[in-house]
N, C-alpha and C positions, 0 to 999 in steps of 0.2 A: 373223124379219126378212124383209120383202118384197124382191123383186128390185130394186125401185127404191131401197130403202135400201142394199142391197149395192152397187149401182152408185154411189150417192151417196158411200159411204165411199171408193171408189176415186177418184171425181172430186175429192173434198176433198183426199185425199192428193196427187194429181197437181197440183192448183192450188197447194197450199202449196209443193210442191217446186219447181215452175217459178217461183212467186212469189218464193221466196228467191233463186233464180238471177238473176232479172232485177233485183231490188233491189240485190243485191251488184254486178252488172255495170253499173249505170247510169252511174257516174262515167266509165267508160272506153269506153262503147258508141259505136260509129261508125256512120254511115249507110252501109248496104250497097248501096242501090239505090232505085229508084222504081218505082211501079206504074201507076195509072191516069193520073197526071199528075206533073209535076215537084214538086208540093206533097205528093204521096202517097208518103211514104217508108217504107222498111223498114230497121231497124237490125240490126247483127250479133246483138244479143240477141234480137230476134224469131226469128231463125233458130235460135239456140242453144236458146231455150225450146221451140220446136216439136220440135227433135231430141230433147230430153229427154222430152217428152211422148210422142212416138211410140215411143221406146225402151221406156219404162215400160209403155205399152199392149201392146206386143209381148210383154213379159215376163209381164204380169198377165192379159191377155185376148187371146191370140194369134189367136183366130178372129173377133174383132170387126173391123169396118171403121174407117177413119179418113177424116174430111173436115177438112182443115186449111187455114189461110190461106196458109201458105208452102211447102207441099209437095204431092206427088202424092197423089191419092185412093187409098185402099186398099179394095177391095170387101169387104163383110162376108160371112162364112160362117155367122155365128150369128144374124143378124137385128138385131144391135146395131151401131150406128156411133157413134164418138166424134167430136164436132164441136169443133174446137180453135181458139181465138184466142190465140196465144202472148203477144201484148201488144195489148190493146184500148186505144186511145189512144196510139198510137206517137208522134205529134207531141208530145203532152204529155210523154211519157217522154223524148224527145230534148231537150226544152227544160228538163227538170228540174221540170216541174209534176207534182204527186202524183196527178192524176186519171187513173189508168190501172189496168189489171188483167189478170190471166191468167184466161181463161174456158175451162172444161172441161165438156162436156155429153155425156150418153149419150142417144141416140134409138133408137127401134125403127122398123122399116120403111124405106121409101126415104128417104135422107138429103136430102130436099127440104122446104123450109119449110112448104109447104101440104099435104104428105102425111105427114110424120113424126109420131110420137108421142113427145113429150119425156118422158123417164123420170127423169133426175137431172141436176143442174147445180151447179157451184160456181165462184165468182169470188173470187179473192184480189187485193186492191187494193194499190196502191203504199204505202199506209200500214199494211198488215198486216191490214186488215179482211177478214173472210171472210163472204161471202153464199152461201147454199145453199138448195136445194129438192129434194124428191123428189115424184114424181107422187102425188097423193091423200094425201100425208103432211104437207104444210105447207112453210113457208119460214122461214128463220132468218137473223139477222144476228148474227154472232159467238155463235152458239148460242142466242140469244134468239128465240123465235117472233115473227114479224111478221105483222100482219093489218090490212088497211084496212077499217074498218067504215063509213066515211062519207067524203064529199068536199064541198068548197065548190062553190057554183054557178060557172058558167063565168066570170062577170065578176070573180071573186076567185080564179081558178085561177092558180097559178104553173106555167107550162108549160115543159117542157124539149124541146129539139129538137137537130138536128145538120145538117151540110151535107156534101154530096158534094165530092170534090176535082176533079171535071171542071167547067171554068169555066161552060159554058152551063147545066149543071144547078144550079150554085150560084146563078146569076143568077135562075133560076126559083124556087128555094127561097127566096131573099131576097124575092121579090115576095109569096110566100105569108106569110112572117113579117111583112112590112109590113102586110098586111091583117088578120093575127091580132092584132097589138099592141093595137088599140083595143078588142078584145072580151075580153081576159083581163087579169089583174092585171099580169103581166110574163112575159118569156120568158128562159130561160137556155140558153146553148149552152156546154157544158163540155168536149165533145170525146171522149167515150167512150160509145158507145151501150149497151154492156152495163151500165155503171154508172148511166147515166140510167134504165134499166129497174129497177135495184135501188133507186134513190132514189125512183122513183115507187111501188114496192112498199112502201116504208117511210114514205111521206108526206113525205120530204125535199123533193120537188117533188110537185105534185098530179097531174100527168099528163104524158105524153110522146108525141111523134109524130116520125117521121123517114122520109124517102124513101130508097130505094136503099141500105139497109144489107144486109150479107151474112149468109148463114146462120150463120156463126160469131159474128157480132156479137150475134145474138138468141137463140141456142140455149139458153144457160143463163139469161140475163137475163129472157127472156119467160116461162120456166117459173117463175122466182122471183116475177115480178109476178103471174102467174096464181094460183099457190099462196097468194099474199098477198091474194087477193080481187079483183084487177083483171080487167077484160076486156081481152084483148090480141087485136086483130083487124085486118084490112084495112079499107079505107074502106067496103066494102059490108057489113061485119059478118061476113064469112067469115074463114077462116084467114089470119093475117098471113103476108105473104111479103116478098120483097125490094123490091117496088114501094112499099109503105107499111105502116108499123106504127103503130098507135094503142094506147096503154096508158092506161086511165083506169078509175076506179071505175064500176061499172055504172049508178049513178044519174046520172052526167053524160056517159057515153060517147057517147050519141046526140047530145047538144048539141054536144060537141066535134067529132064527125064532121060534123055539119051545118055548123058554122062553118068547118071545113077545106074542105069542098066549096065553100062560098060564096067562100072565099079562093082557090080555084083549085087546091087540092091534087090534084084528079083530072086536072089537065092538065100536071103535071110529068113530064118524060120526053123 
């Protein structure tokens, strides 16, 4: 078994454990605070989920680092860092919408999006679905391999995206969406970047882009999309980072990137 598959086994176990916790706790979860704006909430279960994940990593991989959404960073002594999103789609979770998940990924090297090497990732959704991938080993949806062999042209692409919670950035993102609507089939905004990447990987949507997502939003999802055959990159075609992530089949990636550039995606910020 490769190192990536060993790490995937741990990622899967942890995503399932934390996923069970947040599903059971949803009915009584309370908002615990806000982050980037009053609309950007964190619930008690976000905090409880990350505590569980951190505790289990300390037990199973005590020399590994941790980069999590809700806690302090832990430097790595092994070269491996776990990148944690205890609930991706917290607003959906708080409102009782099922489009959310727990994302757990293991990366090698500096835990920065444009420098790391993603090794393994697992995402457990609010409906119990499990998405997973290991570097150079493939991607799976509930244990069934997923692979995108083709994609429609841009004009018939169902495109997913998301928005920041900072008002001026949301306004700029809305302008880009308005310019993209005439050039694609339609646009979906469902509210969880990690799951959007999974849905692009499986062809539930054809492609995805989003500005200003965090490392923990993309660590597992971007690996799943890549292992399913998509190109996941920044607007210039280089490594994706927090500025902009574009995930699409290689046959249409350039067309989508060109359309986003024409829509002003390079000017958001």
